[in-house]
VEXVEXKE-615914 format. One record per residue (C-alpha): x, y, z; residue number from 1; residue in one letter. Coordinates in steps of 0.05 Angstrom, whole numbers. Layout:
REM VEXVEXKE-615914
(rec (X; Y; Z); NUM; "A")
...
This chain:
REM VEXVEXKE-615914
(rec (1977; -1207; 4556); 1; "M")
(rec (1937; -1250; 4604); 2; "R")
(rec (1911; -1281; 4535); 3; "T")
(rec (1983; -1299; 4517); 4; "L")
(rec (1999; -1324; 4588); 5; "V")
(rec (1941; -1378; 4582); 6; "I")
(rec (1973; -1400; 4519); 7; "Y")
(rec (2037; -1404; 4546); 8; "S")
(rec (2008; -1446; 4603); 9; "I")
(rec (1981; -1499; 4546); 10; "L")
(rec (2044; -1505; 4512); 11; "C")
(rec (2089; -1515; 4574); 12; "H")
(rec (2039; -1566; 4604); 13; "I")
(rec (2052; -1612; 4544); 14; "A")
(rec (2121; -1601; 4546); 15; "F")
(rec (2130; -1612; 4627); 16; "A")
(rec (2087; -1664; 4629); 17; "G")
(rec (2121; -1702; 4570); 18; "S")
(rec (2188; -1708; 4605); 19; "R")
(rec (2154; -1745; 4664); 20; "V")
(rec (2111; -1785; 4612); 21; "A")
(rec (2175; -1806; 4571); 22; "I")
(rec (2219; -1824; 4633); 23; "A")
(rec (2162; -1869; 4662); 24; "L")
(rec (2142; -1892; 4589); 25; "G")
(rec (2219; -1913; 4579); 26; "G")
(rec (2222; -1950; 4645); 27; "L")
(rec (2150; -1989; 4626); 28; "E")
(rec (2186; -2009; 4555); 29; "L")
(rec (2245; -2034; 4599); 30; "Q")
(rec (2299; -1984; 4575); 31; "A")
(rec (2359; -1973; 4614); 32; "S")
(rec (2372; -1916; 4663); 33; "T")
(rec (2428; -1890; 4615); 34; "F")
(rec (2381; -1897; 4556); 35; "A")
(rec (2327; -1849; 4591); 36; "I")
(rec (2378; -1801; 4614); 37; "G")
(rec (2398; -1798; 4535); 38; "L")
(rec (2332; -1790; 4511); 39; "I")
(rec (2319; -1733; 4563); 40; "L")
(rec (2387; -1693; 4547); 41; "S")
(rec (2357; -1693; 4470); 42; "F")
(rec (2308; -1639; 4495); 43; "Y")
(rec (2364; -1594; 4501); 44; "S")
(rec (2404; -1622; 4443); 45; "L")
(rec (2377; -1572; 4392); 46; "L")
(rec (2364; -1515; 4436); 47; "P")
(rec (2433; -1515; 4455); 48; "L")
(rec (2457; -1510; 4380); 49; "A")
(rec (2392; -1469; 4350); 50; "L")
(rec (2375; -1419; 4400); 51; "S")
(rec (2415; -1362; 4380); 52; "V")
(rec (2395; -1371; 4302); 53; "S")
(rec (2325; -1381; 4318); 54; "S")
(rec (2326; -1317; 4354); 55; "G")
(rec (2350; -1282; 4293); 56; "K")
(rec (2299; -1314; 4252); 57; "W")
(rec (2245; -1285; 4301); 58; "I")
(rec (2279; -1219; 4294); 59; "D")
(rec (2264; -1222; 4226); 60; "R")
(rec (2194; -1250; 4210); 61; "V")
(rec (2164; -1228; 4277); 62; "G")
(rec (2123; -1272; 4329); 63; "I")
(rec (2067; -1299; 4285); 64; "H")
(rec (2086; -1358; 4252); 65; "R")
(rec (2138; -1380; 4304); 66; "P")
(rec (2089; -1387; 4353); 67; "L")
(rec (2041; -1421; 4311); 68; "V")
(rec (2089; -1468; 4281); 69; "G")
(rec (2122; -1483; 4349); 70; "G")
(rec (2056; -1505; 4377); 71; "A")
(rec (2038; -1552; 4318); 72; "L")
(rec (2112; -1578; 4325); 73; "L")
(rec (2102; -1588; 4404); 74; "L")
(rec (2030; -1626; 4391); 75; "A")
(rec (2069; -1672; 4337); 76; "F")
(rec (2127; -1686; 4389); 77; "G")
(rec (2078; -1699; 4445); 78; "T")
(rec (2031; -1751; 4402); 79; "V")
(rec (2091; -1783; 4370); 80; "V")
(rec (2099; -1840; 4421); 81; "P")
(rec (2023; -1850; 4421); 82; "F")
(rec (2032; -1870; 4348); 83; "L")
(rec (2094; -1909; 4355); 84; "A")
(rec (2107; -1937; 4425); 85; "W")
(rec (2175; -1954; 4419); 86; "D")
(rec (2243; -1929; 4442); 87; "I")
(rec (2258; -1891; 4379); 88; "G")
(rec (2194; -1854; 4378); 89; "A")
(rec (2216; -1823; 4445); 90; "F")
(rec (2281; -1804; 4417); 91; "Y")
(rec (2247; -1767; 4361); 92; "L")
(rec (2197; -1735; 4411); 93; "A")
(rec (2247; -1710; 4455); 94; "S")
(rec (2288; -1675; 4396); 95; "V")
(rec (2221; -1646; 4363); 96; "C")
(rec (2198; -1623; 4433); 97; "L")
(rec (2263; -1587; 4455); 98; "G")
(rec (2260; -1552; 4386); 99; "L")
(rec (2187; -1537; 4391); 100; "A")
(rec (2187; -1508; 4458); 101; "F")
(rec (2252; -1468; 4444); 102; "M")
(rec (2211; -1431; 4388); 103; "V")
(rec (2152; -1420; 4426); 104; "V")
(rec (2192; -1395; 4488); 105; "H")
(rec (2231; -1347; 4442); 106; "L")
(rec (2168; -1315; 4413); 107; "G")
(rec (2133; -1309; 4484); 108; "L")
(rec (2193; -1271; 4513); 109; "Q")
(rec (2195; -1229; 4454); 110; "R")
(rec (2122; -1215; 4453); 111; "A")
(rec (2122; -1204; 4531); 112; "A")
(rec (2178; -1151; 4525); 113; "G")
(rec (2136; -1113; 4474); 114; "E")
(rec (2061; -1122; 4482); 115; "L")
(rec (2031; -1061; 4510); 116; "D")
(rec (2098; -1032; 4536); 117; "V")
(rec (2103; -972; 4494); 118; "K")
(rec (2165; -951; 4529); 119; "G")
(rec (2139; -966; 4603); 120; "D")
(rec (2187; -1013; 4632); 121; "E")
(rec (2145; -1026; 4700); 122; "T")
(rec (2099; -1054; 4647); 123; "Q")
(rec (2149; -1093; 4616); 124; "R")
(rec (2173; -1126; 4682); 125; "K")
(rec (2101; -1141; 4696); 126; "L")
(rec (2090; -1172; 4627); 127; "N")
(rec (2151; -1219; 4642); 128; "F")
(rec (2127; -1234; 4719); 129; "S")
(rec (2059; -1255; 4691); 130; "L")
(rec (2097; -1302; 4638); 131; "L")
(rec (2137; -1328; 4694); 132; "A")
(rec (2077; -1339; 4738); 133; "L")
(rec (2048; -1381; 4687); 134; "G")
(rec (2107; -1424; 4675); 135; "F")
(rec (2103; -1436; 4751); 136; "S")
(rec (2027; -1455; 4747); 137; "I")
(rec (2042; -1506; 4682); 138; "S")
(rec (2111; -1532; 4712); 139; "G")
(rec (2068; -1563; 4772); 140; "F")
(rec (2009; -1584; 4729); 141; "C")
(rec (2045; -1615; 4673); 142; "G")
(rec (2087; -1670; 4710); 143; "P")
(rec (2032; -1675; 4762); 144; "S")
(rec (1975; -1679; 4714); 145; "G")
(rec (2017; -1731; 4675); 146; "A")
(rec (2031; -1780; 4734); 147; "G")
(rec (1961; -1781; 4753); 148; "F")
(rec (1939; -1788; 4682); 149; "L")
(rec (1984; -1846; 4677); 150; "I")
(rec (1956; -1880; 4736); 151; "D")
(rec (1888; -1870; 4709); 152; "A")
(rec (1891; -1891; 4636); 153; "I")
(rec (1960; -1914; 4628); 154; "G")
(rec (2028; -1896; 4591); 155; "H")
(rec (2016; -1895; 4519); 156; "R")
(rec (1944; -1856; 4522); 157; "P")
(rec (1970; -1801; 4561); 158; "V")
(rec (2013; -1771; 4503); 159; "F")
(rec (1947; -1761; 4464); 160; "L")
(rec (1920; -1723; 4519); 161; "V")
(rec (1983; -1676; 4525); 162; "L")
(rec (1979; -1664; 4450); 163; "A")
(rec (1910; -1634; 4457); 164; "V")
(rec (1940; -1573; 4499); 165; "F")
(rec (1988; -1544; 4443); 166; "P")
(rec (1933; -1557; 4391); 167; "L")
(rec (1885; -1510; 4424); 168; "F")
(rec (1943; -1463; 4437); 169; "A")
(rec (1968; -1466; 4360); 170; "A")
(rec (1889; -1446; 4345); 171; "L")
(rec (1893; -1391; 4393); 172; "G")
(rec (1961; -1359; 4370); 173; "F")
(rec (1930; -1364; 4295); 174; "W")
(rec (1865; -1329; 4308); 175; "R")
(rec (1893; -1277; 4356); 176; "F")
(rec (1955; -1254; 4319); 177; "P")
(rec (1994; -1216; 4373); 178; "F")
(rec (2040; -1188; 4325); 179; "A")
(rec (1994; -1142; 4293); 180; "K")
(rec (1993; -1107; 4360); 181; "R")
(rec (2071; -1109; 4371); 182; "L")
(rec (2122; -1047; 4342); 183; "P")
(rec (2160; -1097; 4308); 184; "H")
(rec (2221; -1074; 4268); 185; "T")
(rec (2247; -1124; 4219); 186; "P")
(rec (2324; -1134; 4231); 187; "R")
(rec (2362; -1097; 4177); 188; "E")
(rec (2408; -1129; 4132); 189; "R")
(rec (2476; -1102; 4141); 190; "P")
(rec (2507; -1065; 4080); 191; "S")
(rec (2563; -1108; 4042); 192; "P")
(rec (2612; -1063; 4066); 193; "D")
(rec (2592; -1072; 4144); 194; "A")
(rec (2633; -1120; 4188); 195; "P")
(rec (2590; -1184; 4197); 196; "P")
(rec (2547; -1179; 4260); 197; "E")
(rec (2570; -1235; 4312); 198; "R")
(rec (2530; -1258; 4368); 199; "V")
(rec (2592; -1248; 4414); 200; "L")
(rec (2591; -1173; 4389); 201; "D")
(rec (2528; -1174; 4449); 202; "L")
(rec (2580; -1181; 4501); 203; "L")
(rec (2613; -1117; 4480); 204; "K")
(rec (2557; -1087; 4513); 205; "D")
(rec (2581; -1081; 4594); 206; "P")
(rec (2514; -1088; 4624); 207; "E")
(rec (2497; -1147; 4576); 208; "L")
(rec (2564; -1179; 4593); 209; "R")
(rec (2553; -1179; 4664); 210; "R")
(rec (2482; -1199; 4654); 211; "L")
(rec (2506; -1263; 4612); 212; "Y")
(rec (2546; -1284; 4669); 213; "I")
(rec (2489; -1275; 4717); 214; "A")
(rec (2447; -1318; 4675); 215; "I")
(rec (2500; -1372; 4667); 216; "A")
(rec (2504; -1373; 4752); 217; "L")
(rec (2430; -1367; 4759); 218; "I")
(rec (2415; -1422; 4715); 219; "S")
(rec (2473; -1470; 4746); 220; "S")
(rec (2444; -1456; 4812); 221; "S")
(rec (2373; -1479; 4793); 222; "W")
(rec (2400; -1538; 4756); 223; "D")
(rec (2450; -1563; 4809); 224; "V")
(rec (2396; -1559; 4865); 225; "H")
(rec (2348; -1601; 4817); 226; "Q")
(rec (2402; -1649; 4813); 227; "F")
(rec (2446; -1653; 4878); 228; "L")
(rec (2379; -1653; 4927); 229; "V")
(rec (2358; -1720; 4904); 230; "P")
(rec (2426; -1752; 4909); 231; "L")
(rec (2445; -1720; 4974); 232; "Y")
(rec (2378; -1739; 5001); 233; "G")
(rec (2387; -1808; 4978); 234; "A")
(rec (2456; -1813; 5011); 235; "S")
(rec (2424; -1787; 5080); 236; "L")
(rec (2375; -1844; 5073); 237; "G")
(rec (2311; -1799; 5063); 238; "L")
(rec (2253; -1834; 5022); 239; "S")
(rec (2229; -1812; 4957); 240; "A")
(rec (2172; -1773; 4983); 241; "S")
(rec (2219; -1737; 5030); 242; "S")
(rec (2261; -1716; 4972); 243; "I")
(rec (2198; -1698; 4939); 244; "G")
(rec (2179; -1647; 4993); 245; "V")
(rec (2245; -1619; 4994); 246; "V")
(rec (2243; -1599; 4919); 247; "L")
(rec (2168; -1585; 4923); 248; "G")
(rec (2184; -1534; 4973); 249; "S")
(rec (2228; -1497; 4923); 250; "F")
(rec (2175; -1499; 4866); 251; "A")
(rec (2122; -1469; 4917); 252; "A")
(rec (2170; -1412; 4934); 253; "A")
(rec (2174; -1394; 4861); 254; "T")
(rec (2106; -1390; 4849); 255; "F")
(rec (2096; -1348; 4912); 256; "L")
(rec (2151; -1297; 4900); 257; "V")
(rec (2122; -1285; 4822); 258; "R")
(rec (2053; -1277; 4853); 259; "L")
(rec (2086; -1220; 4892); 260; "A")
(rec (2122; -1194; 4826); 261; "M")
(rec (2074; -1143; 4811); 262; "P")
(rec (2085; -1107; 4879); 263; "W")
(rec (2160; -1121; 4872); 264; "I")
(rec (2170; -1098; 4804); 265; "V")
(rec (2144; -1024; 4822); 266; "R")
(rec (2188; -1015; 4880); 267; "R")
(rec (2256; -1052; 4864); 268; "Y")
(rec (2302; -1042; 4805); 269; "N")
(rec (2325; -1104; 4765); 270; "E")
(rec (2403; -1106; 4785); 271; "W")
(rec (2387; -1104; 4866); 272; "P")
(rec (2341; -1163; 4856); 273; "M")
(rec (2387; -1201; 4814); 274; "I")
(rec (2450; -1199; 4862); 275; "L")
(rec (2404; -1208; 4916); 276; "G")
(rec (2387; -1277; 4892); 277; "A")
(rec (2457; -1292; 4875); 278; "M")
(rec (2477; -1276; 4950); 279; "A")
(rec (2419; -1326; 4973); 280; "I")
(rec (2441; -1379; 4919); 281; "A")
(rec (2515; -1370; 4956); 282; "T")
(rec (2482; -1374; 5023); 283; "T")
(rec (2443; -1430; 5018); 284; "V")
(rec (2491; -1473; 4983); 285; "Y")
(rec (2546; -1460; 5030); 286; "A")
(rec (2496; -1481; 5087); 287; "L")
(rec (2468; -1547; 5056); 288; "Y")
(rec (2522; -1596; 5080); 289; "P")
(rec (2514; -1572; 5150); 290; "F")
(rec (2440; -1589; 5156); 291; "F")
(rec (2432; -1665; 5138); 292; "P")
(rec (2358; -1672; 5161); 293; "T")
(rec (2291; -1656; 5122); 294; "I")
(rec (2260; -1597; 5161); 295; "M")
(rec (2322; -1548; 5147); 296; "P")
(rec (2327; -1576; 5078); 297; "M")
(rec (2260; -1557; 5068); 298; "V")
(rec (2273; -1485; 5095); 299; "G")
(rec (2334; -1474; 5053); 300; "L")
(rec (2300; -1503; 4987); 301; "S")
(rec (2244; -1454; 5001); 302; "F")
(rec (2294; -1395; 5015); 303; "V")
(rec (2331; -1409; 4956); 304; "L")
(rec (2266; -1416; 4908); 305; "G")
(rec (2245; -1346; 4934); 306; "L")
(rec (2313; -1314; 4908); 307; "G")
(rec (2317; -1351; 4840); 308; "L")
(rec (2243; -1349; 4828); 309; "G")
(rec (2250; -1270; 4822); 310; "V")
(rec (2308; -1268; 4767); 311; "C")
(rec (2272; -1281; 4711); 312; "Q")
(rec (2225; -1218; 4695); 313; "P")
(rec (2285; -1176; 4721); 314; "M")
(rec (2341; -1211; 4667); 315; "I")
(rec (2291; -1202; 4614); 316; "L")
(rec (2275; -1133; 4622); 317; "S")
(rec (2347; -1116; 4625); 318; "I")
(rec (2353; -1160; 4568); 319; "L")
(rec (2304; -1121; 4524); 320; "H")
(rec (2325; -1053; 4546); 321; "K")
(rec (2404; -1061; 4524); 322; "R")
(rec (2395; -1106; 4467); 323; "S")
(rec (2418; -1070; 4401); 324; "P")
(rec (2354; -1048; 4359); 325; "P")
(rec (2325; -1110; 4314); 326; "G")
(rec (2370; -1162; 4352); 327; "R")
(rec (2328; -1178; 4417); 328; "I")
(rec (2306; -1248; 4392); 329; "G")
(rec (2380; -1259; 4385); 330; "E")
(rec (2403; -1237; 4448); 331; "A")
(rec (2347; -1279; 4488); 332; "V")
(rec (2368; -1339; 4443); 333; "G")
(rec (2441; -1332; 4474); 334; "L")
(rec (2407; -1334; 4542); 335; "R")
(rec (2371; -1398; 4523); 336; "L")
(rec (2436; -1421; 4500); 337; "T")
(rec (2467; -1419; 4571); 338; "L")
(rec (2413; -1451; 4597); 339; "V")
(rec (2406; -1508; 4556); 340; "A")
(rec (2487; -1518; 4563); 341; "G")
(rec (2475; -1519; 4634); 342; "S")
(rec (2426; -1568; 4633); 343; "Q")
(rec (2463; -1615; 4581); 344; "T")
(rec (2527; -1611; 4622); 345; "I")
(rec (2519; -1593; 4692); 346; "L")
(rec (2488; -1656; 4711); 347; "P")
(rec (2541; -1700; 4679); 348; "T")
(rec (2598; -1662; 4711); 349; "A")
(rec (2571; -1660; 4781); 350; "F")
(rec (2552; -1728; 4779); 351; "G")
(rec (2628; -1753; 4757); 352; "A")
(rec (2654; -1703; 4810); 353; "L")
(rec (2605; -1717; 4863); 354; "G")
(rec (2625; -1792; 4861); 355; "G")
(rec (2702; -1776; 4866); 356; "A")
(rec (2693; -1712; 4918); 357; "L")
(rec (2627; -1725; 4952); 358; "G")
(rec (2569; -1682; 4947); 359; "L")
(rec (2582; -1641; 5002); 360; "G")
(rec (2639; -1616; 4967); 361; "V")
(rec (2599; -1597; 4901); 362; "M")
(rec (2550; -1560; 4945); 363; "F")
(rec (2607; -1513; 4971); 364; "W")
(rec (2641; -1515; 4902); 365; "G")
(rec (2574; -1484; 4874); 366; "S")
(rec (2568; -1431; 4932); 367; "A")
(rec (2638; -1410; 4913); 368; "L")
(rec (2629; -1408; 4838); 369; "M")
(rec (2568; -1360; 4845); 370; "V")
(rec (2593; -1321; 4900); 371; "G")
(rec (2656; -1307; 4867); 372; "A")
(rec (2616; -1281; 4799); 373; "G")
(rec (2567; -1245; 4843); 374; "A")
(rec (2630; -1207; 4866); 375; "L")
(rec (2655; -1192; 4798); 376; "Y")
(rec (2585; -1173; 4773); 377; "V")
(rec (2567; -1128; 4832); 378; "I")
(rec (2641; -1090; 4818); 379; "R")
(rec (2613; -1077; 4745); 380; "G")
(rec (2541; -1049; 4775); 381; "V")
(rec (2571; -1003; 4820); 382; "R")
(rec (2626; -980; 4768); 383; "L")
(rec (2569; -966; 4714); 384; "S")
(rec (2526; -926; 4769); 385; "D")
(rec (2591; -885; 4789); 386; "S")
(rec (2599; -868; 4716); 387; "Q")
(rec (2525; -843; 4708); 388; "Q")
(rec (2531; -802; 4768); 389; "A")
(rec (2593; -772; 4739); 390; "Q")
(rec (2562; -761; 4673); 391; "A")
(rec (2501; -735; 4706); 392; "A")
(rec (2536; -684; 4751); 393; "A")
(rec (2580; -660; 4689); 394; "A")
(rec (2513; -649; 4649); 395; "T")
(rec (2486; -609; 4706); 396; "D")
(rec (2554; -570; 4709); 397; "S")
(rec (2542; -550; 4633); 398; "L")
(rec (2470; -525; 4650); 399; "D")
(rec (2493; -490; 4700); 400; "D")
(rec (2545; -450; 4664); 401; "A")
(rec (2495; -434; 4609); 402; "K")
């Protein structure tokens, strides 16, 4: 599993670094702010449309070919701006990079959910914790490394350097085919008389339905913070470095809490951690407008990072436990669709509403949205626990009667 995490770091360094390199490269080419925003939104364009179908494909063929092919496409997308230094190449690169990392991400999550698990749910959560920790490392190294490289060697050559990382990952995925170690069960083709399988059928499971609601709200909490804090800080007159410190405290918290995940997953179940994260997000967003100075904002950002950073391993653990046989990739693909939709829609919507209503109202609106969702989810979790307790009591009564 640790080897898999190393390859995931290599892929994510290229992906995360390319976003910074493309944004700064666009400014170097004197592109408008709107054009740069549009280029960056293209990262999520194909994942929004293709995550579910890609997950179904991975269910059928396994993870080996998707991981190798995705890493190679990631290398191609990264090197395109080096080969053709113009805005059109940036659009092509962003589309290729978004598609490639989606495929790699789906394959990695499928692998982490099954590699060396053998029915041990604690091991599955540990796998996801290691994967999330790796993404925290690369999420820091990719953007910061790209920035330093741009200062050292220029905008265009940095894309060639970034392309090397996924090439090494592709070689690793090819030479060490993890699929051979996984208990892969190909997706069964339904009989002609069977009703067609639809992705929305996954929502018929009450626990999966609650989980997808939590996913949407947690993803929105993450994206709203990354979008609103720079605007809020600028409106308060904070410097760019101060805003960076606020966002950096969030990233540091996610890294620290993921370091502690092996200890956490052995002591706590998934739903209490997910609901705790939603409660933290609700509280932090409700408090943000009352503390318009740098140090309280750093503290709130850090607390939010602790809450949201713990969620991904827990969410993926439930997805793998509750997904129908042979449909794990599809279930994870639906999760990525929700995340991509949040990344595509929320910045535009909140930007428009923030201009009309004020940024403070946006924080409170986010708190209300997440808090209401948490109340709905916790009600369903309690009802499910009560039903399970009743079923266990009925079973015990039957055993006593026998």
